[in-house]
C-alpha positions in Angstrom: -51.4 -0.8 -37.0 -53.8 0.8 -39.4 -51.8 2.2 -42.3 -52.9 4.6 -45.0 -50.1 3.9 -47.5 -48.0 0.8 -47.5 -45.0 0.4 -49.9 -44.0 -3.2 -50.5 -40.9 -3.5 -52.7 -38.3 -6.0 -53.7 -35.2 -4.2 -52.5 -34.2 -1.7 -49.9 -33.8 1.6 -51.9 -36.6 0.8 -54.4 -39.0 3.0 -52.5 -36.5 5.8 -52.1 -35.6 5.8 -55.8 -39.1 5.8 -57.1 -41.5 7.0 -54.4 -39.7 9.1 -51.7 -41.4 12.3 -52.9 -44.8 10.6 -52.5 -43.8 9.4 -49.1 -42.7 12.8 -47.9 -45.9 14.4 -49.3 -48.3 12.0 -47.6 -46.5 12.1 -44.3 -46.6 15.9 -44.4 -50.4 15.6 -45.0 -50.8 13.5 -41.8 -51.1 10.1 -43.3 -49.5 6.9 -41.8 -46.9 5.5 -44.2 -44.8 2.3 -43.9 -42.5 0.2 -46.0 -42.1 -3.6 -46.3 -38.9 -4.7 -48.1 -39.1 -8.2 -49.5 -35.4 -8.9 -49.6 -32.2 -7.6 -48.0 -30.7 -6.8 -51.4 -27.9 -9.2 -50.6 -27.0 -9.9 -54.2 -26.3 -6.3 -55.0 -22.9 -5.7 -56.6 -22.0 -3.1 -54.0 -22.3 -3.3 -50.2 -23.8 -6.2 -48.3 -27.0 -7.1 -46.5 -25.9 -5.7 -43.1 -24.9 -2.4 -44.7 -28.1 -2.1 -46.7 -30.1 -2.6 -43.5 -28.2 0.3 -41.8 -28.9 2.4 -44.9 -32.5 1.5 -44.9 -32.9 2.5 -41.3 -31.2 5.8 -42.1 -33.5 6.5 -45.0 -36.5 5.5 -42.9 -35.6 8.1 -40.3 -35.1 10.8 -43.0 -38.5 10.1 -44.5 -40.2 9.7 -41.1 -41.8 6.3 -41.7 -44.1 4.9 -39.1 -42.4 1.5 -39.6 -40.2 -0.5 -41.9 -40.0 -4.3 -42.0 -37.9 -6.8 -44.0 -39.5 -10.1 -44.9 -36.1 -11.8 -45.7 -37.1 -13.4 -49.1 -34.2 -14.5 -51.3 -32.9 -11.7 -53.4 -32.9 -12.7 -57.1 -34.5 -16.1 -56.4 -37.9 -15.4 -54.8 -40.8 -16.9 -56.8 -44.6 -16.8 -56.8 -44.9 -19.7 -54.3 -47.2 -20.0 -51.4 -44.3 -19.7 -49.0 -43.4 -16.3 -50.4 -47.0 -15.1 -50.5 -47.8 -15.9 -46.9 -45.5 -13.3 -45.3 -46.9 -10.6 -47.6 -50.4 -11.6 -46.8 -49.5 -11.4 -43.1 -48.0 -7.9 -43.6 -51.1 -6.7 -45.5 -53.4 -8.0 -42.8 -51.2 -6.7 -40.0 -50.9 -3.1 -41.3 -54.3 -2.9 -43.1 -53.3 -0.4 -45.7 -55.8 1.6 -47.8 -53.4 1.7 -50.7 -50.4 -0.5 -51.5 -47.6 0.6 -53.9 -45.3 -2.0 -55.3 -42.7 -2.5 -58.0 -43.0 -1.8 -61.7 -44.9 -4.2 -63.8 -41.8 -4.7 -66.0 -38.3 -3.4 -65.7 -34.6 -4.0 -66.3 -34.2 -5.9 -63.0 -36.2 -9.1 -63.2 -37.0 -9.0 -59.4 -39.1 -5.9 -60.0 -41.7 -7.4 -62.3 -41.8 -10.6 -60.3 -42.3 -8.7 -57.1 -45.0 -6.7 -58.8 -47.0 -9.9 -59.5 -46.2 -11.5 -56.2 -47.5 -8.5 -54.2 -50.5 -8.0 -56.4 -51.6 -11.6 -56.0 -50.8 -11.5 -52.2 -53.0 -8.4 -51.8 -55.9 -10.2 -53.4 -55.4 -13.4 -51.3 -55.1 -11.2 -48.1 -58.8 -10.5 -48.5 -59.9 -14.1 -48.5 -61.3 -15.0 -45.1 -60.7 -18.8 -45.5 -57.0 -18.2 -45.5 -56.3 -18.2 -41.7 -53.2 -16.5 -40.4 -51.9 -15.4 -37.0 -49.4 -12.8 -35.8 -48.0 -13.1 -32.3 -50.8 -15.5 -31.4 -53.6 -13.3 -32.6 -55.8 -14.2 -35.6 -55.4 -11.7 -38.4 -58.7 -10.7 -40.1 -58.9 -10.7 -43.9 -58.0 -7.3 -45.4 -57.7 -6.2 -49.0 -56.4 -2.7 -50.0 -58.6 -0.5 -52.0 -56.0 -0.2 -54.8 -52.6 -1.5 -55.8 -50.3 1.0 -57.6 -47.1 0.2 -59.4 -43.9 2.3 -59.4 -42.2 3.3 -62.6 -38.5 2.3 -62.2 -35.6 2.2 -64.6 -37.6 1.4 -67.8 -40.1 4.1 -68.9 -43.8 3.1 -68.6 -46.5 5.6 -69.4 -48.1 6.5 -66.0 -51.8 6.3 -65.2 -51.4 8.8 -62.4 -48.7 11.3 -61.4 -48.1 12.8 -58.0 -46.7 16.3 -57.7 -43.5 16.1 -55.6 -42.0 19.5 -56.4 -41.6 20.7 -52.8 -39.9 17.5 -51.8 -37.4 16.9 -54.7 -34.4 17.7 -52.5 -35.6 15.7 -49.6 -36.1 12.8 -52.0 -32.4 13.1 -53.0 -31.4 13.1 -49.4 -33.4 9.8 -48.8 -31.8 8.2 -51.8 -28.3 9.2 -50.7 -28.8 7.4 -47.4 -27.9 4.3 -49.5 -24.4 5.5 -49.8 -23.0 2.1 -50.8 -25.2 1.9 -53.9 -24.7 5.3 -55.4 -22.1 7.8 -56.5 -19.1 8.0 -54.1 -15.8 9.2 -55.6 -14.0 7.5 -52.7 -15.5 4.1 -53.2 -13.4 1.2 -54.5 -16.4 -1.0 -55.3 -17.3 -2.0 -58.9 -19.2 0.4 -61.1 -22.9 -0.4 -61.6 -25.7 1.2 -63.8 -26.7 3.3 -60.8 -23.4 4.2 -59.2 -22.3 7.0 -61.6 -22.9 10.7 -61.0 -25.0 10.7 -64.2 -27.6 8.5 -62.5 -28.8 11.4 -60.3 -29.2 13.5 -63.5 -31.4 10.6 -64.7 -33.5 10.6 -61.5 -34.1 14.3 -61.7 -34.9 14.2 -65.4 -37.4 11.4 -64.8 -39.1 13.4 -62.2 -39.2 16.4 -64.5 -40.6 14.2 -67.3 -43.4 13.0 -65.0 -44.0 16.6 -63.8 -44.3 17.9 -67.4 -47.2 15.4 -68.0 -49.2 17.2 -65.3 -47.9 20.7 -65.6 -45.7 20.8 -62.5 -41.9 20.9 -62.1 -41.4 17.4 -60.6 -43.6 14.3 -60.1 -43.5 10.6 -59.6 -45.6 8.4 -61.8 -47.5 5.2 -61.2 -49.5 2.6 -63.1 -52.5 0.9 -61.5 -54.7 -2.1 -61.6 -58.3 -1.3 -62.5 -60.1 2.0 -62.4 -60.2 4.4 -59.5 -63.6 5.1 -58.0 -64.5 8.8 -58.1 -67.7 10.3 -56.7 -66.9 13.8 -57.9 -64.6 14.4 -61.0 -63.8 17.9 -59.6 -62.1 16.6 -56.4 
């Protein structure tokens, strides 16, 4: 499947929290968008892997993703090994994205920065023809995305680019709330976490306002990037 925009993130809900507005915006514009989750989020304090999978499916339907795949890496313990790079290389070659968006280059959760490096390196390796790889018995041709962008997650990082998501801010909240086990639920008896309080949604909206202020809009999502972006015309 030829994909325009591919999100590859450590945990189910990373994309929704940081990028759902960007997802809605690009799908509305007619682009093909998919998500690859590296882990099932099985070490999360609340919920479990099976429940997170159900929630991810619900969020995917809300956002209208073309596909969502989980690579089954070990939550909390994946490293930069060849065995973890290969399934990412396979996914990049299978979906042939123009742009990949992955986790923050540094963050409170150690999985995020590690996933950022793992995905970046895998995207580069996916473009090397001498790495041979098959999918369903078919040889996958080398493919390297034009650019890798990185989310801004819990910790503030000054963005290189911001995407106006003002029309989609409420839809973003709807996608995030698909992960009911992880976020505010007054009826839940599970332990409190840094993201399970009602104040966390105030933070999310404030972060979107903060990014929006940088570009003169109401709400935005920010990203950092590797290397410069090619522009033929500075006015477009």
